[in-house]
NUTI-591331 format. One record per residue (C-alpha): residue in three letters; x, y, z. Coordinates in pm, whole numbers, always signed. Layout:
// residues N
DRENMAR res     xx     yy     zz
DRENMAR ALA      X      Y      Z
...
//
This chain:
// residues 282
DRENMAR res     xx     yy     zz
DRENMAR UNK  +1967 +14104 +21639
DRENMAR UNK  +1836 +14248 +21311
DRENMAR UNK  +1559 +14506 +21330
DRENMAR UNK  +1252 +14452 +21112
DRENMAR UNK  +1174 +14825 +21108
DRENMAR UNK  +1337 +15167 +21088
DRENMAR UNK  +1380 +15329 +21430
DRENMAR UNK  +1293 +15696 +21472
DRENMAR UNK  +1549 +15933 +21623
DRENMAR UNK  +1518 +15965 +21999
DRENMAR UNK  +1550 +16341 +21971
DRENMAR UNK  +1543 +16615 +21712
DRENMAR UNK  +1678 +16905 +21918
DRENMAR UNK  +2016 +16957 +22080
DRENMAR UNK  +2121 +17251 +22292
DRENMAR UNK  +2442 +17449 +22286
DRENMAR UNK  +2388 +17631 +22612
DRENMAR UNK  +2062 +17823 +22569
DRENMAR UNK  +2066 +17786 +22189
DRENMAR UNK  +1852 +17502 +22046
DRENMAR UNK  +1994 +17323 +21742
DRENMAR UNK  +1703 +17166 +21556
DRENMAR UNK  +1750 +16880 +21311
DRENMAR UNK  +1459 +17003 +21099
DRENMAR UNK  +1624 +17341 +21045
DRENMAR UNK  +1962 +17180 +20975
DRENMAR UNK  +1809 +16957 +20707
DRENMAR UNK  +1640 +17253 +20539
DRENMAR UNK  +1965 +17453 +20545
DRENMAR UNK  +2166 +17157 +20416
DRENMAR UNK  +1926 +17118 +20125
DRENMAR UNK  +1956 +17487 +20039
DRENMAR UNK  +2337 +17473 +20045
DRENMAR UNK  +2350 +17161 +19827
DRENMAR UNK  +2107 +17311 +19577
DRENMAR UNK  +2307 +17636 +19562
DRENMAR UNK  +2638 +17456 +19505
DRENMAR UNK  +2496 +17232 +19233
DRENMAR UNK  +2322 +17524 +19065
DRENMAR UNK  +2643 +17729 +19071
DRENMAR UNK  +2822 +17450 +18889
DRENMAR UNK  +2545 +17407 +18634
DRENMAR UNK  +2505 +17782 +18582
DRENMAR UNK  +2877 +17826 +18523
DRENMAR UNK  +2864 +17546 +18263
DRENMAR UNK  +2600 +17751 +18083
DRENMAR UNK  +2820 +18058 +18063
DRENMAR UNK  +2698 +18235 +18377
DRENMAR UNK  +2891 +18356 +18677
DRENMAR UNK  +2864 +18138 +18990
DRENMAR UNK  +2814 +18441 +19215
DRENMAR UNK  +2493 +18520 +19029
DRENMAR UNK  +2336 +18211 +19189
DRENMAR UNK  +2393 +18356 +19535
DRENMAR UNK  +2254 +18690 +19420
DRENMAR UNK  +1931 +18520 +19315
DRENMAR UNK  +1925 +18292 +19621
DRENMAR UNK  +1932 +18596 +19850
DRENMAR UNK  +1585 +18675 +19716
DRENMAR UNK  +1447 +18330 +19640
DRENMAR UNK  +1527 +18154 +19969
DRENMAR UNK  +1356 +18392 +20215
DRENMAR UNK  +1060 +18431 +19978
DRENMAR UNK  +1038 +18052 +19952
DRENMAR UNK  +1046 +17996 +20329
DRENMAR UNK   +773 +18255 +20386
DRENMAR UNK   +567 +18111 +20100
DRENMAR UNK   +604 +17758 +20229
DRENMAR UNK   +482 +17855 +20572
DRENMAR UNK   +196 +18063 +20437
DRENMAR UNK    +73 +17772 +20225
DRENMAR UNK    +79 +17541 +20527
DRENMAR UNK   -104 +17785 +20754
DRENMAR UNK   -361 +17883 +20490
DRENMAR UNK   -444 +17523 +20398
DRENMAR UNK   -456 +17404 +20762
DRENMAR UNK   -580 +17710 +20956
DRENMAR UNK   -760 +17499 +21216
DRENMAR UNK   -423 +17394 +21355
DRENMAR UNK   -359 +17751 +21470
DRENMAR UNK   -676 +17961 +21474
DRENMAR UNK   -948 +17748 +21635
DRENMAR UNK  -1054 +17738 +22000
DRENMAR UNK   -781 +17606 +22226
DRENMAR UNK   -504 +17668 +21972
DRENMAR UNK   -224 +17919 +22002
DRENMAR UNK   -210 +18140 +21688
DRENMAR UNK   +150 +18234 +21765
DRENMAR UNK   +250 +17878 +21678
DRENMAR UNK   +181 +17963 +21315
DRENMAR UNK   +525 +18127 +21328
DRENMAR UNK   +701 +17817 +21466
DRENMAR UNK   +860 +17698 +21144
DRENMAR UNK  +1100 +17474 +21337
DRENMAR UNK   +807 +17252 +21441
DRENMAR UNK   +755 +17153 +21079
DRENMAR UNK   +502 +17271 +20824
DRENMAR UNK   +648 +17413 +20502
DRENMAR UNK   +424 +17355 +20201
DRENMAR UNK   +634 +17305 +19891
DRENMAR UNK   +379 +17473 +19663
DRENMAR UNK   +389 +17796 +19860
DRENMAR UNK   +767 +17772 +19868
DRENMAR UNK   +786 +17729 +19490
DRENMAR UNK   +533 +18004 +19419
DRENMAR UNK   +686 +18277 +19636
DRENMAR UNK  +1036 +18140 +19577
DRENMAR UNK   +978 +18187 +19204
DRENMAR UNK   +873 +18546 +19269
DRENMAR UNK  +1192 +18602 +19467
DRENMAR UNK  +1396 +18435 +19193
DRENMAR UNK  +1231 +18658 +18932
DRENMAR UNK  +1329 +18966 +19131
DRENMAR UNK  +1684 +18834 +19176
DRENMAR UNK  +1717 +18745 +18808
DRENMAR UNK  +1597 +19088 +18697
DRENMAR UNK  +1844 +19258 +18927
DRENMAR UNK  +2125 +19032 +18801
DRENMAR UNK  +2021 +19072 +18436
DRENMAR UNK  +1975 +18700 +18368
DRENMAR UNK  +1679 +18508 +18216
DRENMAR UNK  +1458 +18336 +18472
DRENMAR UNK  +1370 +18031 +18253
DRENMAR UNK  +1738 +17951 +18196
DRENMAR UNK  +1812 +17994 +18565
DRENMAR UNK  +1518 +17767 +18655
DRENMAR UNK  +1655 +17495 +18427
DRENMAR UNK  +1994 +17518 +18600
DRENMAR UNK  +1824 +17498 +18939
DRENMAR UNK  +1585 +17209 +18870
DRENMAR UNK  +1795 +16903 +18974
DRENMAR UNK  +1928 +17083 +19282
DRENMAR UNK  +1575 +17178 +19386
DRENMAR UNK  +1471 +16812 +19388
DRENMAR UNK  +1779 +16714 +19587
DRENMAR UNK  +1709 +16994 +19835
DRENMAR UNK  +1355 +16862 +19883
DRENMAR UNK  +1492 +16512 +19944
DRENMAR UNK  +1736 +16637 +20208
DRENMAR UNK  +1472 +16858 +20369
DRENMAR UNK  +1239 +16559 +20407
DRENMAR UNK  +1488 +16409 +20651
DRENMAR UNK  +1381 +16683 +20891
DRENMAR UNK  +1038 +16519 +20903
DRENMAR UNK  +1212 +16200 +21012
DRENMAR UNK  +1357 +16373 +21316
DRENMAR UNK  +1020 +16533 +21393
DRENMAR UNK   +841 +16196 +21355
DRENMAR UNK   +585 +16341 +21114
DRENMAR UNK   +452 +16291 +20761
DRENMAR UNK   +430 +15913 +20780
DRENMAR UNK   +173 +15683 +20624
DRENMAR UNK    -67 +15420 +20747
DRENMAR UNK    +26 +15115 +20959
DRENMAR UNK   +239 +14851 +20788
DRENMAR UNK   +443 +14541 +20871
DRENMAR UNK   +689 +14583 +20584
DRENMAR UNK  +1058 +14541 +20676
DRENMAR UNK  +1120 +14912 +20620
DRENMAR UNK   +829 +15022 +20840
DRENMAR UNK   +902 +15329 +21054
DRENMAR UNK   +876 +15303 +21432
DRENMAR UNK   +681 +15603 +21569
DRENMAR UNK   +690 +15687 +21939
DRENMAR UNK   +358 +15684 +22123
DRENMAR UNK   +355 +16064 +22160
DRENMAR UNK   +356 +16109 +21781
DRENMAR UNK   +107 +15842 +21674
DRENMAR UNK   -238 +15912 +21528
DRENMAR UNK   -518 +15931 +21783
DRENMAR UNK   -707 +15645 +21617
DRENMAR UNK   -409 +15401 +21625
DRENMAR UNK   -238 +15469 +21960
DRENMAR UNK   -132 +15105 +22005
DRENMAR UNK    +24 +15063 +21660
DRENMAR UNK   +390 +15155 +21636
DRENMAR UNK   +492 +15082 +21275
DRENMAR UNK   +395 +15301 +20977
DRENMAR UNK   +491 +15369 +20616
DRENMAR UNK   +791 +15609 +20604
DRENMAR UNK   +635 +15836 +20342
DRENMAR UNK   +898 +16104 +20405
DRENMAR UNK  +1155 +15846 +20287
DRENMAR UNK   +946 +15749 +19985
DRENMAR UNK   +934 +16111 +19881
DRENMAR UNK  +1307 +16164 +19938
DRENMAR UNK  +1392 +15862 +19721
DRENMAR UNK  +1144 +15973 +19455
DRENMAR UNK  +1305 +16318 +19445
DRENMAR UNK  +1652 +16169 +19400
DRENMAR UNK  +1526 +15945 +19121
DRENMAR UNK  +1355 +16243 +18955
DRENMAR UNK  +1679 +16444 +18979
DRENMAR UNK  +1860 +16159 +18802
DRENMAR UNK  +1586 +16160 +18537
DRENMAR UNK  +1640 +16531 +18475
DRENMAR UNK  +2014 +16489 +18433
DRENMAR UNK  +1955 +16207 +18184
DRENMAR UNK  +1681 +16393 +17995
DRENMAR UNK  +1896 +16705 +17972
DRENMAR UNK  +2163 +16507 +17787
DRENMAR UNK  +1917 +16316 +17572
DRENMAR UNK  +1684 +16601 +17469
DRENMAR UNK  +1708 +16971 +17398
DRENMAR UNK  +1527 +17095 +17709
DRENMAR UNK  +1565 +17469 +17753
DRENMAR UNK  +1350 +17780 +17805
DRENMAR UNK  +1218 +17646 +18134
DRENMAR UNK  +1124 +17303 +17998
DRENMAR UNK  +1366 +17118 +18224
DRENMAR UNK  +1209 +17292 +18523
DRENMAR UNK   +864 +17196 +18393
DRENMAR UNK   +979 +16834 +18372
DRENMAR UNK  +1106 +16868 +18729
DRENMAR UNK   +763 +16984 +18846
DRENMAR UNK   +578 +16715 +18650
DRENMAR UNK   +801 +16435 +18782
DRENMAR UNK   +772 +16553 +19142
DRENMAR UNK   +394 +16588 +19135
DRENMAR UNK   +352 +16245 +18975
DRENMAR UNK   +523 +16089 +19276
DRENMAR UNK   +363 +16316 +19532
DRENMAR UNK    +13 +16201 +19428
DRENMAR UNK    +68 +15838 +19531
DRENMAR UNK   +267 +15937 +19838
DRENMAR UNK    -20 +16162 +19952
DRENMAR UNK   -252 +15862 +19920
DRENMAR UNK    -46 +15680 +20184
DRENMAR UNK    -20 +15961 +20438
DRENMAR UNK   -237 +15971 +20750
DRENMAR UNK   -135 +16307 +20896
DRENMAR UNK   -390 +16585 +20930
DRENMAR UNK   -509 +16732 +20600
DRENMAR UNK   -816 +16908 +20468
DRENMAR UNK  -1010 +16728 +20196
DRENMAR UNK  -1213 +16827 +19891
DRENMAR UNK  -1450 +16555 +19764
DRENMAR UNK  -1279 +16315 +20005
DRENMAR UNK   -940 +16377 +19841
DRENMAR UNK   -653 +16548 +20022
DRENMAR UNK   -603 +16913 +19927
DRENMAR UNK   -238 +16853 +19840
DRENMAR UNK   -343 +16584 +19595
DRENMAR UNK   -566 +16832 +19412
DRENMAR UNK   -281 +17081 +19407
DRENMAR UNK    -47 +16818 +19262
DRENMAR UNK   -294 +16730 +18987
DRENMAR UNK   -344 +17094 +18885
DRENMAR UNK    +31 +17167 +18889
DRENMAR UNK   +107 +16846 +18698
DRENMAR UNK   -137 +16944 +18423
DRENMAR UNK    +11 +17294 +18406
DRENMAR UNK   +368 +17161 +18384
DRENMAR UNK   +291 +16902 +18116
DRENMAR UNK    +92 +17158 +17916
DRENMAR UNK   +391 +17393 +17922
DRENMAR UNK   +622 +17110 +17813
DRENMAR UNK   +403 +17022 +17516
DRENMAR UNK   +338 +17381 +17406
DRENMAR UNK   +704 +17479 +17439
DRENMAR UNK   +802 +17175 +17235
DRENMAR UNK   +564 +17270 +16956
DRENMAR UNK   +700 +17624 +16960
DRENMAR UNK  +1057 +17494 +16922
DRENMAR UNK   +964 +17272 +16629
DRENMAR UNK   +764 +17537 +16440
DRENMAR UNK   +937 +17865 +16516
DRENMAR UNK  +1287 +17830 +16375
DRENMAR UNK  +1336 +18206 +16374
DRENMAR UNK  +1369 +18210 +16752
DRENMAR UNK  +1602 +17923 +16846
DRENMAR UNK  +1651 +17833 +17211
DRENMAR UNK  +1975 +17925 +17383
DRENMAR UNK  +2250 +17663 +17362
DRENMAR UNK  +2315 +17457 +17673
DRENMAR UNK  +2656 +17607 +17733
DRENMAR UNK  +2567 +17974 +17692
DRENMAR UNK  +2238 +18103 +17825
DRENMAR UNK  +2345 +18365 +18077
DRENMAR UNK  +2423 +18730 +18041
DRENMAR UNK  +2785 +18736 +18151
DRENMAR UNK  +2852 +19108 +18124
//
């Protein structure tokens, strides 16, 4: 018998003796590994040394995880610091709750530190990272599938996601099928990664412009995905906070793209680095 919906996993945690193995953590780690491997390959094609990617990742990854959690806790403090809540749970990263904007912001700071220590330019490194970052986000979203979180409103579409009663919204306890917004975002990220790879071959995108395109493409999709989600979120003017963040970041990314393009077309005395040699390989 064919199912007319997507079933949710029956469990997201397995135990090896006393050690819990959490699907959410595995998805995050898998995304990081994939991004690192792809970035190593792209960085080497640009004249850099593959080991430099790991040198930068040693700074960027922990900074990004801390930043992602801080963004989540700061934007949703009532989940942890109101009456009846346990503030210690703010540290429970494995339960979900990593805001991508905090991860990108502090991750960029960590990457800047790593790049300075390695003697490589951050904009060039960011361009090498961009497609892998989107793929990492897509893989990480699968962790939300195992946690049965970040889904949208009720739907009867054939790809509706079945949510167990314990994870359903309080106002729709008898409805079991919802939009799989985690899947929408994962597919959008993969499509955006393909767009970057195409645009990189079609246009001369350097000096951080490919990374800016990455940010603009992601935020464009995240806006409509946020409109479908029904999980807890704070609002400003009846619009989800993450939607406002996406709009601000989208404008910043597109502004950088346009200004950097004008600089390239008017300032011929400072040409951008060629695609195959942007790293300091000493």
